[in-house]
N, C-alpha and C positions, 0 to 999 in steps of 0.2 A: 142778146148776143155778147160775151164777153170779149172786151180789148184783149191784145198781144199783150199788151203790160201785165192786164189782170191774169191772162193763163202763165207769163212768165210768174209771179208773184206767187201763185199756185204753186207751182213746180216748184221754186224754193222752199217753201212749206211744208212739202211731201217728199223728201230726200229718201224716204224708206221703201218709199213704191218704187222709185224711179231705178233704186241700186238694187231691187229686187231681196231686200235684207226686209219681207213681210210673208209671212205665213199664211197659205191659203189652204181651202178644205184638202184633205189627207197628205199635206205634207209632212205631218210627223206621226202619222199613222200606218204602223206597221203593218206589214202586207203578208198575207201567208205566201209562202216558196222561197221569202228570202233568207238570206245568212249573209250573218255581218258579223266578222272577226275583230276583236278586241284585243289589244295588248297593255299591259300592267306598265306604267310610267310613276316616276318620283312626283309625291305632292307639290305643285307650287300656289300662291298666294294668287285668288285670282284677281286684286286690285278693283281700282274703282269704275263706275260705269261711264258713258258716256257716249258720242258717236263718232267714228275715222279713227277707231284706236286700231294698233297691228300688235296680236300676241305672237310673239316667238317662239317654238316651240321646236326651231327646228336642229337641236343639240340631242333631243331624246332619242333612246335605245329602248325600244318597248320591248317587256318577255312577253312571249303569245301566253294567251291565254285560251280561254275554252270558249266557242263560236255561239254567237246566238241564232238561233235559226227558227221562225216563224211558221206554226202550223195551220192546214185549214182545220179548224174545229169537227171534231167528229160528233155521232149522235150524242153520247151518253153527257157530252161538256153542254150542247145547246140546251139538253133535260135539264142539266143541274144550274147552267147559267144562261138564262135566256137572255138571247140579245148578244152573245157573244159572236166576233167577226173574226177572231186570231186568237193562238194559244202558244206559248211559248215554256217549252220542259227547261228549268231553270237549274235543276239537279237532278239526279236520278230520283226516278216517281215524285219527282215536286212541279207543278205547272201553274203558271200565268194564266188568267182568260181576261181578254180584253175586249171593248167594243170602237168600233171607228163609225164614226157620224159626220155627216157634212158639218156639221156646227162644234167636234168636241172629239178628244180622245179618254176613254175612260176604262180603268180598271175594275172587273167585276169581282174577282177576286181571286182565290187562290188555292191551292192542295198540297198535300206532301202526304203519299202513302204509307212512308218509312214511318212520320209520327201520328202518322192518322189525324193529321189538324186539316183544318179546314176554316180559309176566310171568306165569308160570303158580305158583299159591300150592299145590302138593299139602297143604297145611298151612293151612287159610284161616286170614285177618286179620279176625279179631273186630272189630267197631266198639260192639257193644250186644250184651247178653246180657238175657233177660226172665226174672222183673220184674227190674226195679231203681230206686231211691228213695236221699233222703238217705243219704249214708254208704256205700253197698253202692258195691264196687271188685271187679274180677277183673285178673289180668294172664294176658293169653295168649299164646302161643308161636308162630309162623308161621314158613315155609318154603316153600321151592321152586327155580327154577331162573329165570334172567334167561339170554333167548336172544338174538342179532341176526344177522342174513341165516343163518338157518339151522344156527345152531349153534356149533361148535369153530373157531375159538379165542376166537370174540366171545361168550362164554357164561358164565357164574358161578352159583354155588349161592348160594341167599337164605336169610339166617336173622337173624329179626326178633324185636321185643318190641314189645308195646303194652300199657299201664296203660291203665284206664279208671275214673275214680273220681268221684261222685258227689258232688262238695265243697260245693255252695251251691242253697237255694232261694229264693227272694223273686219278685220284681214288676218287671217290664221294660218302661221307658216307652218308647216311640218318637214319633215326630212325628206318627203318623198315628190310632196305638192306644193301648195299655195290654194286657200281656198279665199278667195273675195264675197262681199256681201253675206259673211256670219252674221247671227243674230244670237246673245245671249242669252239663254233665259236663266232667271233666276228662283228655284226652288226653294221654299220652306215648309217644311211638316212636321205637324206635332200627329201622334195616333195614341191614343188612351186606350187601353184596355182597363173598364172601368170596374170589372166583378173584381178585377186583380189587383186594382191599385198600383198597376205598373204603366208606363209611357215609353213612345219610342220616338227620337227624333231625325232628322235631318236635314240639313241645308250643302244644297245642291249647285252646281253651274253646270248648264250644257251649251254647247257652243253647237248651232244648228245651222245649215243653210236650206231652202226651201228645195223639196223633191228628195232629199235624202231622208229617209224613213227613221233613221238612228242619229245619236249626237254623233259628232265629228268627234268630242272629245268631253272629256267629265269629272267633274271637281267635284269630290264628296268629303262631309264631315257629318260623321252619324255617331251619335250617344243615347243612352238610354236611363231611366229613373234608377235602374239596378246597376249600370255603369255608367257614370254621368262625365267621364274624362272624355273630350270626344276624338273619336277614330280618323284619320284623315285617310283618304285613299283617290287615286286617280287613273284615269283609262284613256285609251286612243284608239281611234278605229283604223284596223291597216286597211292597206292598198284592198280592195276585194280582188277574188280571181278573175272575174270580168274589166277591172279597171285597167290591167297592165297587158299593153299591145305587145304581141311578137313584132321583135323589129332587128336593130342592128348589135350585135352582143356589146352590151357595154364594160365588161371586163371578162376576161379569159375564165369558162368553167364549164366543166363537163358531168354530165350526171348519168350513171349507170345501175342497173339493178342483178346483181348476183347472188345467189345463195342466201337468200332472205334476209338483205342487208341493201340499203340506197349505197353507193359510192358516190361522193361528192368531189372531185378535183378540181383544184382553184391553185392552179402554180402559184399566184403570185398572194396567197394566204389571204385576200380580200374577204372572201365570202364571211357573211355574220351571221345570217338567219335562214333557215329553210322550211318551208311549208309545203305540207303535198295536200293535194286536192283531187277528188274525183272530177269524171269530167261533169256529171250533175252538179259539182258546186260545192258538193260536201267536205269537209274537211276531215283528213285521215292524219293527219300528224303535225306537229310542229318543235323545229329543234334549233336551239342556239348552239352556235358552233364556236372552237376555243379559238382566239385570238393568235392567230398567223398558220393556223391550219391547213393545209394544201391538199392533203390526201383523206378525207373525213370517212369512214364507214358508220353508218345509223343502223344499226338492226331494227329490220320491220319487214313482217312478212306476208307478203299480197294474201289476200284470200282467195282472188282469183286474177284469172290470168286476162290482161287488158290494158288503157292505155290510161296512166294518169298524169297531170300535171305538176308541176315543181317548179315554186317559187323561190328564187335564190336573191338572197337580198346583201349588198355587200356594205363596207362600212361608213361608206359616203351616202347611203339611205335610196343606191339605184339599183332595179330590179328586173331581174330576168328568168324569164318564162322558159321552161324545157319540157317539151313533152317525152316521155319514157315509156317502155311495152314492160309491166311487171307479170311476174308470176309463169315465166318460164326457165 
């Protein structure tokens, strides 16, 4: 039996487990039916790693982007990519295919019907392995085939390497909330198209918390052999429709629907962003309002009569939820 002193020192040696900064099975595996909304923000240097850090992004003002919606795989997807557990449309007619297991989360491939491109990883690309905590790291080699318009001569063997390291833990401060127990993942990937003699790379930082199946924030630099100058980008997960509770009005605002338009009435002019959702969580539109606008008309025609959920964020980062009947 361990003495109380031994248990005390064991606790000191395992801070990530105690603070919840450890990813267990499924913590970063995307789940069918979930929708995540991301906004674009300016690039920021990630800085050095370590424990007990604070990342302050309280001053950001995201530009709304395209929602990430994860879907149950259809029968033809299962046939083409055996083992797929979740899929995502990344663009019109372009889809990613992923597999979640108790020990890892991996990409099986992707297809784009517009260009008739298919990437099939016969050796899947792991993006996380469980359990995972500060200082944990793995390197995964992956590979498969790139096919364009039914194969040769527009095809190539793919060979790639990805290294994922949990390099930091701490607190992430956003305008609308503060997340503690954040684990930062550093992902470094090189993918080579052997027969084309080209390659692509990314250097990415994901800020994640256990149980939230998408990164809270992502910083990425990407480049290729044909475009060697790195391109920097950054995005942040916006408050989900279910994450903001109805409550007392934080600022005066009213939303009406008339004649194919939303009318946002904010007498003090502090309303900054408007996001419109169906009751099933689908994002129907996102808009940024001009500074000082007190009566803003947003052209939008409701496809049917019914209830929609409107999220209005002010310039201090506070969000109000308003339910509006549209289509009448």
